C-alpha positions in Angstrom: 112.9 -2.9 258.3 116.7 -3.1 258.1 118.3 -5.8 256.0 120.1 -7.2 259.1 116.8 -7.5 261.0 115.2 -9.3 258.0 118.0 -11.8 257.9 117.3 -12.6 261.6 113.7 -13.3 260.9 112.5 -16.8 260.0 110.0 -17.7 257.3 107.0 -19.3 259.2 103.4 -20.0 258.6 100.3 -20.0 260.8 96.9 -21.6 260.5 93.8 -20.5 262.3 91.6 -23.1 264.0 87.9 -22.4 263.6 84.8 -23.6 265.4 82.1 -24.3 262.9 78.9 -25.5 264.7 76.7 -25.4 261.5 78.4 -26.4 258.2 75.3 -25.3 256.2 75.4 -21.8 257.5 79.2 -21.6 257.2 79.6 -19.2 260.2 82.7 -19.8 262.3 84.6 -18.4 265.3 88.4 -18.4 265.4 89.3 -20.3 268.6 93.0 -21.3 268.1 96.2 -20.9 266.1 98.9 -23.2 264.9 102.4 -21.8 264.2 105.0 -23.6 262.2 108.7 -22.7 261.8 110.3 -25.2 259.4 113.8 -23.8 260.2 113.5 -24.5 263.9 111.4 -27.7 263.6 108.8 -25.9 265.7 105.1 -26.5 265.7 103.1 -24.7 268.4 99.5 -24.2 269.2 97.4 -21.8 271.3 93.7 -22.0 272.0 91.2 -19.7 273.6 90.1 -20.0 277.2 87.5 -17.3 276.9 84.4 -19.4 276.5 82.1 -16.4 277.0 82.7 -15.6 273.3 81.9 -19.2 272.4 78.7 -19.1 274.3 77.6 -15.9 272.7 78.4 -17.4 269.3 76.8 -20.8 270.0 74.9 -21.3 273.3 74.8 -25.1 272.8 78.6 -25.5 272.4 80.2 -28.5 274.2 82.6 -26.5 276.3 84.2 -29.5 277.9 85.3 -30.6 274.4 86.6 -27.2 273.6 88.6 -27.0 276.8 90.4 -30.1 276.0 91.7 -28.9 272.6 94.8 -27.3 273.9 95.9 -30.5 275.6 94.9 -32.7 272.7 96.7 -30.7 270.1 99.8 -30.5 272.3 99.9 -34.2 272.7 99.6 -34.7 269.0 102.4 -32.2 268.4 104.6 -34.0 270.8 104.0 -37.3 269.2 104.7 -35.9 265.7 107.7 -33.7 266.8 110.1 -35.6 264.5 108.0 -34.7 261.4 105.6 -31.8 262.1 105.1 -31.2 258.3 103.5 -34.7 258.0 101.2 -33.9 260.9 100.1 -30.7 259.3 99.3 -32.5 256.1 97.3 -35.1 258.0 95.3 -32.3 259.7 94.1 -31.0 256.3 92.3 -34.3 255.8 91.2 -34.9 259.4 89.6 -31.7 260.5 86.7 -30.7 258.3 83.6 -30.5 260.4 83.1 -29.0 263.8 86.8 -28.0 264.1 88.4 -26.7 260.9 92.1 -25.8 260.3 92.6 -23.0 257.8 95.1 -22.7 255.0 98.6 -21.7 256.0 99.4 -17.9 256.0 103.0 -16.8 255.7 104.7 -14.6 258.3 108.3 -13.6 259.3 109.2 -14.0 263.0 112.3 -13.5 265.0 111.4 -15.9 267.8 108.4 -18.1 266.9 108.1 -19.7 270.3 107.8 -16.2 271.9 105.8 -14.5 269.2 103.0 -17.1 268.9 101.2 -15.2 271.7 101.2 -11.9 269.7 99.8 -13.7 266.6 97.1 -15.3 268.8 96.0 -12.0 270.3 95.9 -10.4 266.8 93.8 -13.1 265.1 92.0 -14.9 267.9 91.9 -12.6 271.0 93.1 -12.3 274.5 93.4 -15.3 276.8 91.8 -14.8 280.2 94.7 -16.6 281.9 97.3 -14.9 279.8 100.3 -16.8 278.4 100.6 -20.5 278.8 103.1 -21.8 281.4 106.6 -22.2 279.9 107.7 -25.0 282.3 105.8 -27.8 280.7 107.5 -30.8 279.2 106.3 -29.8 275.6 107.7 -26.3 275.8 111.0 -27.4 277.3 111.3 -30.0 274.6 110.6 -27.4 271.9 113.3 -25.1 273.3 115.7 -28.1 273.4 114.8 -29.0 269.8 115.4 -25.4 268.6 118.8 -25.3 270.3 119.8 -28.6 268.6 118.6 -27.3 265.2 120.5 -24.1 265.5 123.7 -26.0 266.5 123.4 -28.2 263.5 123.1 -31.3 265.7 119.4 -32.2 265.4 119.6 -34.2 262.2 122.5 -36.3 263.6 120.5 -37.5 266.6 118.2 -40.5 267.0 114.7 -39.5 268.0 112.0 -41.2 270.1 114.2 -44.1 271.0 112.2 -47.0 272.3 113.3 -48.3 275.8 111.9 -51.8 275.2 115.2 -53.2 273.8 116.8 -52.5 277.2 113.8 -53.0 279.5 111.2 -55.5 278.4 108.8 -56.1 275.4 105.8 -53.9 275.5 107.5 -51.0 277.2 106.0 -47.9 275.4 108.5 -45.4 276.9 110.7 -43.6 274.4 113.7 -41.2 275.1 113.4 -37.9 273.3 117.0 -38.0 271.7 120.0 -40.2 271.8 123.5 -40.4 270.2 126.8 -42.1 270.5 129.8 -39.7 270.6 132.5 -40.8 268.1 135.3 -43.0 269.4 138.2 -40.7 268.8 141.3 -40.2 271.0 140.7 -37.5 273.4 136.9 -37.6 272.8 134.2 -39.4 274.8 134.2 -43.2 274.6 131.3 -43.8 272.4 128.8 -45.1 274.9 125.2 -44.0 274.4 123.8 -40.7 275.7 120.2 -39.8 276.0 118.4 -36.5 276.3 114.9 -36.1 277.7 112.8 -33.1 278.5 110.7 -32.8 281.6 109.4 -30.3 284.1 110.7 -30.7 287.7 107.6 -29.1 289.1 105.1 -31.1 287.0 106.7 -34.4 286.1 107.8 -36.2 289.3 106.3 -39.5 287.9 108.2 -39.1 284.7 111.4 -38.6 286.8 110.7 -42.0 288.4 110.2 -43.6 284.9 113.5 -42.1 283.7 115.5 -43.5 286.6 113.9 -46.9 286.3 114.6 -46.9 282.5 118.2 -45.7 282.6 119.0 -48.2 285.3 117.9 -51.0 282.9 119.9 -49.5 280.1 123.0 -49.4 282.3 122.6 -53.1 283.1 123.2 -53.8 279.4 125.8 -51.1 278.5 127.4 -47.9 279.7 124.9 -45.0 279.3 124.3 -41.4 280.4 121.1 -39.5 280.7 120.6 -35.7 280.7 117.3 -34.4 281.8 116.7 -30.9 280.3 114.5 -29.0 282.8 113.2 -25.5 283.5 115.4 -22.8 285.0 115.5 -22.8 288.8 112.9 -21.0 290.9 113.9 -18.7 293.8 111.6 -20.8 296.0 111.3 -24.3 294.6 108.2 -26.2 295.8 108.0 -29.7 297.2 107.3 -31.3 293.8 110.4 -29.7 292.3 112.6 -30.8 295.2 111.2 -34.3 295.0 112.0 -34.6 291.2 115.5 -33.3 291.8 116.1 -35.9 294.5 114.7 -38.7 292.4 117.0 -37.8 289.4 120.0 -37.3 291.6 119.6 -40.7 293.2 119.4 -42.2 289.7 122.5 -40.4 288.6 120.6 -38.4 286.0 122.3 -35.2 285.1 120.2 -32.0 285.1 120.6 -29.3 282.4 118.8 -26.0 282.7 117.1 -24.3 279.8 119.3 -21.2 280.3 122.3 -23.3 279.2 120.6 -25.4 276.5 122.4 -23.7 273.6 125.7 -24.6 275.3 124.5 -28.2 275.7 123.7 -28.3 272.0 127.2 -27.0 271.1 128.8 -29.7 273.3 126.8 -32.4 271.4 127.9 -30.9 268.1 131.6 -31.2 269.3 131.1 -34.7 270.5 129.7 -35.8 267.1 132.5 -34.0 265.3 130.1 -32.0 263.2 132.0 -29.6 260.9 
């Protein structure tokens, strides 16, 4: 491998997730994989959907439980996106019986978010439905996070900003990111700006929540909201068009993934990061 190619690769680690139905026998089946890239603040997961293997290994397996693992882990990853390392440490203490998480194994990857599928196929197996959809909120947020990290802006942003101070006590909604551009002549005026990831096709209800929330923020102070969304489809469906209308009526700006690196660079400039 050429030195230039080595420099482009990132030091990562992956953990195999094992199904261990009988601790006494110690037999296990690899059913999932966690991939961590500290440099990009990325933690991803991928689980099998080939339950024929599981049935052969353990005919009494609770398949409904196993089917929910992908969604459950993704939810936990999203909730701990500010500190994935802490979540990984907590897993070492939490998972020790039916589902076990193995020790970290080092690897060098150029694009961790794209190459997790290759690692999964090598150490776990083929998924029947192929790659997971990339237009989910979690994966859009992961792409946004990576762009912000690469631009050197991530550490300067507020994360998981509660809406309750602007809406009402008990409101559990949080914005993904927020910042106030510095008040410098010729620069933005210092009012708050929020960033939030969502899928136009999948998250129409979230679009409504965003409009409701940003309207309440604007009653208190000037504010902008950018919704980072998937790239446009040649033939958008009704759900996508509905989300677009909701956000447009709420004066929420849309920013597509294809331009997310440019967005991150703009934020860097607004924060005067050297």
